[in-house]
Every structure is written in C-alpha cells, then in structure tokens.
N, C-alpha and C positions, 0 to 999 in steps of 0.2 A: 630342504626340500622333505627329509626324513624326518626332520621336526618337526615339520608342519604337518605332515601325515601323521606322526604320532599323536601330536597337540588334539588334530582332528579326530582322531581315533579315542584318544581319552576323552573328547567332549562328547563323542556319540555312546560313548560308553557310559558316560555321566548322565548325559541325556536318557539313558534306556534304564536306568535305574529303578526299582520298584522299591517301595517303603514296603515294610513288613505287614501291615493292615492291606495294603492293596494285594500282595501274596496271597493272604488270608483269604480275601474277596473272591478271587480269582478260583482257589483250590477248594472254595465251599461249595459243595453240591447245591443244586436248585432246591430238591425235596431231601427232607431230613429222613435218617435210617426208617423210623418208623412207618411216615406217609410212604415210602417206594416199596415196603412189604406188605402193607395194605392195598396198594394198588395193583402189586403183582398179583395177591391173591383174588382181588375183583377179577383181572382181566384173565387169568388163568380158569377162574371158574365160570364165568359167562362164556368162554370158549369152549369148555367142557360141554356145557348144557347145550350151546350150540350144535357141536360136532354130534350127541346123542341124538338130539332130534331131528337132524338130517340125515344120520344113519338110520335110525329105526324109520321115518318114512321111507326113504329109500327099498329098505328091505319090506315093510309092508305092501309098497306098491310092486314090489316083485312077485312076493308071496300070498298075500292078502288085500288083491286091489279093491275089493268089495268094502272094507272099511274106510277108503278114502274116498268115496263116493258118494254125494249129496243125495239122500233119500227123498228130499221133497221132490214131488210131483204137483206142478201147478202153485196155486198160491198157499203159504202155509198158515196154519191155524195161529190167529194173531193171539196174544196174552188177553187175560180177562180181569175182572177185579177180583173173582173170587177166587180161593185157594184150590178147593178141588171142583171137578165136574159138575155143573149145574143139571136138575133135575130136566129133561128135554122138555117136560110139560109147561114149564114156567118159560121157555125161550121162545122168541120168534122162530118160523120154519128156517131149516137149511144154516141153523147158526150154533156154534159151538162156544162154550166157554170154559177157559181152563186158569189154573193159577197163575196170578201175577208174579208171584215167588219174589216180586223185584224189593230189596231189603237196601234203601237207599241212605247213604251218608257220606259220600264221596266229597268233591267239591261239584256244587250246585249248576254246572255247565250242560247237565241232562235235563234240565225242567222242562216238563210238560211237552217234551218232544220225542225225547228218547223210551220213553217207558208208558205213557198214557195209552190206554188200551184203544182208544179210539179217536180218531182227528176230529169228530165233533163232541163239542163241548156239552152239546144239549142231549147225547145219548143217553137214555135211563140205564141205570145200573140194576142188574138181573137182581131177584130178590134171592136173599141167603135162605136157603133150604137147611132142612136138619143136619143133611148130609155135608152142607160148606159150614155150617155154623160152629165154629170150634174154640178154641181157646187161644187161638193166635188173632182173632178179629172180633170186633163188635163194633155195632154201628153206632155214633156219637150222638146222630141225630134221634134215636129211638130212646137214648138213655137221660134219665134224669141229672138236673147238673152236679149233684153230690156225687154219683158214682163216676161221671166222668173227672171230676177234679181227684175224686179217689185213684181211680185206676192210674192218672198221669200221676200224681206225688208217689203212687209203688213204682211207677216205672223209672222216675227220677231217681228214688232213694237207691234202686237196686242198680241202676245204671253207675251211679256214682261210687256205691258201694266197690263192687265188681272189678271195676277200673280204676278206681284210685287203688285198691289192694293189689291189683294187676301191677302196677307202677311201680308200687313200695317192692314187692315181690321181686320184681325186675331187675331194681335196683341193688338189692342185698345180694341175691345171686351172681349178680356180673361184676361189682365193686367190692364187696367185702369178702374176708377171709372166711374159711371154714376150717376148723374151727376159729370163733371170733379171736382177733388180735394176733395169735402165734400161729396161724393154719396158712392155707395154700389158697390161691384164687382158682374160681372155677372159670377157665377162659373158653368154653368150648362154645361160642355162640352158635355154631351150626346145631348143635344136640336139642337148645333152645327151641330154635327153628323147625326142627325136626318133631320134636313133641306138640308144637301148637299145631302143624299142618297135619299130623296124624289125628289129633281130637278133633279139629275143624271136619278134617274126612269122615270120620265116626259121626260127628253129629250131623253134617250134611245128608250121609246116607241115611239116617235116621228118619231127617225130614223129607227124603225122597220116598223112602216107604209110608211115610205118615201122611202126607199131601197128596201123594201121587200126581205129579205134575206133570202134564203134556211134553212130551219128549220131541227135542226139536229135531225136526229131518233138513234143515238146510244148512247147519253146520258140518265142519270135519274137524277129525278128532285134532289135527295138529294145529290148530287155529288157538284151542286153549292152551298150547305149551307158551306161547309169547307172553302172556299176561302172567303167568305162572313163574317163568323165568325172572322176569322184571320185578315181579313180587317177593320172590324168595330173596335176590340180593337186595332189594330195599329193608327187607327185615333185618337181614345180616348186617348191611351198613349201618340201622340204627343201633342193634346191639352192641356192634364193635365202638362206634363212638362214645359208648358210656365208658369206656376205658381212658378217653381222653378228655373229655369233658363232662360238666356235672349232669345228673337228671334233669333240673328244673331247666336247664339251659336245653337241651335235648325235647323237652316237653314245648318249650316254648318255640325253639325251632320249626317245630312242625306246622306253625302257623304261617308260616311264611310259603309253604305249598301252594298258595294260591298263584304265585308267581310263574314257577314250573308248569303248573296245570294250565295256564292260559298259553303259555309258549307253546307247550305240546297240543294243546288245541288247534293254534293256528298252524303247527306244520301237519298235525294228522287229519285235520276236519275242517282247516280254512274257518274256524269258527271266530264268531265276534263277539265282543264282551263289552258291557257299559264302562263309560270313562271312570264312575266311581269304583270299581273293580281296579284300576291301576292305581288311583290314589290311596285306595286302602292297603294295597299291596308294597307301595312306596314306605306309607306309616310304619306298616309292619315290620319293612326292613329296618326303618329306621330304630324302632323301639327295640328291635332283638338285638341289634348293633350296642345299642344303650346297657341293654342289660347284661350281655356277655363281656363288654369290655371292663364293666366293674365287678362281675360276680366271678370270672372264669379266668382273669390275668390276661385278657386278651389285647396284645401292644400290636398297633397296626405299626408297618415299617421296621419293626424291631427285629432283625436278622439274625438270631442265635437259637442254639439249640438249648433244651430241656425243656422246662414246663410250657414257656411258650409255644415252642415248636409242637409238642406234643398236643395243645390245645389247638394249633392251626389243621394237625391230621384229623381231630375231631371233627373241626369245620368241614375240610375236604371230604369225610366219610357222610357226614349230612347232607352236604350238594349232593353227592351221589344218592342218599336216599331220596332225596325230595325228584331228583329226575328220575330214577327208574319207578317209585311211586307215581309220577303223574302220568309217565307212560302207559302203567298198569290202567289208571282209572280211564285216561281216553282211548285207549284199546278196547277195554271193555264197552265205556261207550260206543264205539264203531261195530262190535258185537252186535250192541240191543240193537242198533238201527239196520243194520244190514239184515239180522235175522229176529222178524218179528216174532217168532215162535219160540225165542230162547226164554226159558225160565232162569230166574237167579239163583233158585236152589242149582240146578243141573250146572248150571256155570261154578257155583261153590263147590260142586262135588268135583267135575272134572279138572279144576285148577289145583283144587288140596292133593287129589290123586296126582297131578303131574309133581308138585311141588315137596309132597311126602317121597316119592320115587328119587326124585333129584338131589333131595337136603340128605338122604339114608347114601347116595351114590355119594355125595360129597365128602360125607363123615369117611366114608372106606377110602376114597380117593386122597384123604389127606392123614389118612392112618387115626383118625380121632375116636373110630368107634371103642376100643378096647379102652384108652385112657379116659374116655367121659364115663364109660360104664363103671370102670374101675373106681373113679373120683365120687360118682355116686354111692356106689358100694360101700367106699371107705368111710363116708360120711353120712350119718345117719340125718343129721340135723336138715340137710338138703332133701330128703326126702319128702318131706312134709310141704317144704317150699315149692317142688315140681308140682306135687299132685294139687295144692291149691293153687300155683302158676295155672295150670292146666282147666284147672274148675272153672275159676273166673273168666278166663279166656273163651270157653264154650258158653257159659251163662251170658256172658256178656255179647256174646253173639245173638242169642236169641232174643236178650232184651232190645239191642238194636234193630233187629227184624220186627218185634213186635210195635217197639215205639214207633217208629217210622210208617210203617202200615197202617198204624191207626190214629196219629197224631200228626205226621207229616213231617218234612226234614226241617223246617223252621224250627218247632217246637224242640226238636232231638238236639239241633244245633246250640239252642240256647242252653239246653241241660249238659251238654259236653262243656260249653264254655265254663261253667261252675265247675267241672273236672278238673280243668285246666287247673284253676286257683287252689282247688282241693289236693291236688298231686303234688304241686308245689309247696305248698303250704306243710304237708306232711312230711315230704322229703327234706326239707329245711329242720324241722321240728327231729326227725329219727337220725339226721345225719349231718345235722351240725352246717349245713350250708348256710353262707352269710349272703344277703340281699342287702346291698347297699341303697342308698335314697335314689342316686339316680337308677341304679338296677330297677328297684320299686317304679319309677317314672316311666322308665322303658316297657315294663310289664303291664302297667295301667295303659299305654299307648299302645302296645298289642291289642288287649283285650277292649279298648274302646274303637279301634278300627274293626276289630270282629265283630262288636256290637252295632256298629255305624253300618256295616254290610248286610246283619240279619235285620235290621230294619227296612233297610231300602228293599230287600228280598220279599221283605212280610208286607209291603206298602198294598193296601187293595183287597188283601186277602184276610179273610177270618180264622185265626189260628184253631180254635176251640170253639164246637157247637154243643147243644144237648137239646134235650125235648122242648118244645116250645120256640124254639127260636129259627128262623127260616134264613137259609145261605144257597140261593139256587147257582150261584155263579164261582161258588169256593172251587180252589183248584186243588188236588195233592202235588204238594211240591216234592218232587223227586230228586233224587242223586245218586250215588253209587255208594258201593260195599265197606270200604275200607278205610275211609279218612280217619276217622276217630278211634277205628278198630287198631291202630299201630301194630298189624301185623306182618 
C-alpha cells in the first residue's frame, strides 16, 4: 500500500514537473519594463490633470461662481464668413457677422454641419469691407487664374518647408546625441510639449488681438480643459514613441487616425460614416503593418525582450496617441456643434493656455524643469534647434489657417499628403533609415488609400476657382485644427 502511495505520489510529482521553457513563460511579465514605465507615466499624469481640473473647478465654484456661469442670454451670435465684424451698412437689419476663425484640418467628420455659418446653402455671403479684407483672406472668384495659382503654390511651398523641417528637427532633438556621437540624449519630451504650447498661446493671443473675434457667451471655462488634457497626452505619446520606433514609422502611423476618430465619433456623437471610410481605414492598417514589419523589425508572436519589445512599446504609445488625439478632435467637434458662437481662435487660445499651465506643472511634478533647462544651457547646438522648432510650428499653424480658410480642406489634405512623402524621404536621407521593397509597397498602399479618400470627398466639388468661372454650389470643406499639425 505504501509502495503504491509512493509510486502514485512519484507519478503525480512527475506529472506536475514543468520544463524550463514553461517556467520562463510563466514568470515572464505581460509587459516589458519600458512599457510598464510609460504606462505609469501616462496614468499618473492623466490623474494629475483630472485632479487639478476638479480641484480648480470646485474652488472657482465656491469663491468665483460667476466664472462658471454661461453668459449667453437667448440665441448666441452665429459664426460668419468674415474674420472681423462687417460694417453694419452692408448687412441686413438685426444681423451681425463675426469671425469664422475656423481652421480646419483634422478628420473631415465635421464637414458642412459643424462650421458652416448658415444652414441655408443659398444664403449670400456678406461683402468684405476694407476692415475685413486682410492678409488672411482673399476671394478666389474675383482673382485671375495666375494669382490664385501663385498663392496656392506659395501656401504649398511654405507648408511643406515648415512641417518637413519641423519633423526633421523633432527627430534630431529626440533621437540623436548632443554633441553628436559621444554626447547625451535629450529625453525631456514634456519640455518640447511646453515649448510648443507656449508658442501656440502667444500666436493665438496675437490673432485674438488682431482679428478681434466675437467672444463666445455660451461656453464654460472648464470645457476647454478636456481637449487640452487629451491633446497634451497625445503630443507626449508621439514624442516618446520616437525612443522606440523610427520617425518614418511614426509619420505613417498617424495616417491610421481615421479608425479611432470614427470609433470616437460613434461613441461621443453617434455619427455615421460612409462605407469607403471603413475600407480606407482597413487598407491603411494593412499598409502600416507591412511598412513596420519590414523597417522596424516588428515581429508578431515573438515574445522576447530587446529591440522587439521596445518596438511594441512604441506601438503602444502610438495607439494611445491616436486614442487621445481622436478624443480631442471629436470633443472639439462637439463644442462647435453645441456652441455656435465659438470661434476657432478662442478655442486655440483657451486650450493652449490650459496646456501651457498643465505641461509646466508636469515638468515641476516630475522634477524635469532644472534638468531640461540645464541640458539646453550646456549644449549650445540645441539652442538653434529649439528656436527653429518653435518658429516652424508657429508659422506652420498660420499657413494651416490661411490655406484651409481660402482653399478648403481637400486642397490642404493633398498638400499635406506630399508632406508625408517628403518627411519620410528626408528622414531616410539624414538619419539612414532603410525602407525595404515590402515597406515601400506598404507606404504606397497607405498613400493610395489616403488619396482615394480625398478623391471621394472631392466628388462634385470644385476645388479651385478664379475670375470668370461660375460655381454657385461649391461648399467649403471644413474639418478641424490639429490633424496634420502633429502637436
């Protein structure tokens, strides 16, 4: 009996024996150390921002209740086509036209309904007076063909120069050493976020002073904090991802923004999208997968640490980037639909103000203010990079505003599609990224899908017009602010 028990125990022990490979699989954590560290930073910063907004709102509600009250009485003043208020002599009685200020470049899910100044397509546009005619707006229909094409070429050139240079500087600052080869890396992503938001705050403040848009009376100040938080986190995720994946992969991955934007639109606004959008999103996803598996050593099913694990950490950060960014665009879409008197300049200024404060608080909270400042102080080469980075960002925003206001979102998207190719090509030349034949095929698949979507969006719409051409039914294609801005 004892022998039987012993043999049974022995058999049971033998049956419970694990191989070293099984023990290694069981002890291996689900996430790599780098992924865990990045997730911890995202979660802690998100909770910090939410707590700050809640506490500030509670304090304001107790001591300054008037700042949380909606100021509008009755119907809000609607947005109009002109930037500044038009002379009253040129308007019908009891009507007032203010700045549209919409600068549309996000995902085109707000077309024709969120920003159009009138539900009636046949409503006449008020004539521009000397007060409203300025360098930010010109009437294509009254200009000769040569001048229209000249302005379009200038916009295309400046957009490509500023954003291609912006991308090259971004990769240089975040992925290369100071000084070259033997130096140290600049690892303070929030310092770049703070710099960008600070310059955007200055630029939008100057536009507020110059354009004088009608202030929204229906918004409450804390509403601006939600897109500010998500936009702040999306920018940080994008910058951090460059530590794990290549710049060409990050640039191309942003094209997949269509999928989370549609998902967020369904969730927040119960929006519907045409069938071709789903097919475009599928082809973009397949193309990005082909590109990254061939250029960034992304191996599916390979469960090991090292470069592969680091690449998956970059993919995780890019997924969070898309989620946060799609929430930003859809929340801003919702704000424009609910607040018909809200101008784009006011939205830019308010969200930039929140982002500037929150990013600085993050630098203080993570104790990176002094290290980041010390790094910049010790390495003179980065001074010029910081300056050009901020200048390109600011000028690029102005040209986004100008191009979409005067030529529409479709023309702008075509220009920025060429920017994707130029940015990837310049990155490969400057920093030696290798693109294989499979990667190039994936790149062409993504660009083809994007161009097909642009073609479908432009069907039945006249993209350019000049003096002598008639187009009574042309629409302004409107989308949102930060899709191609990458901020």
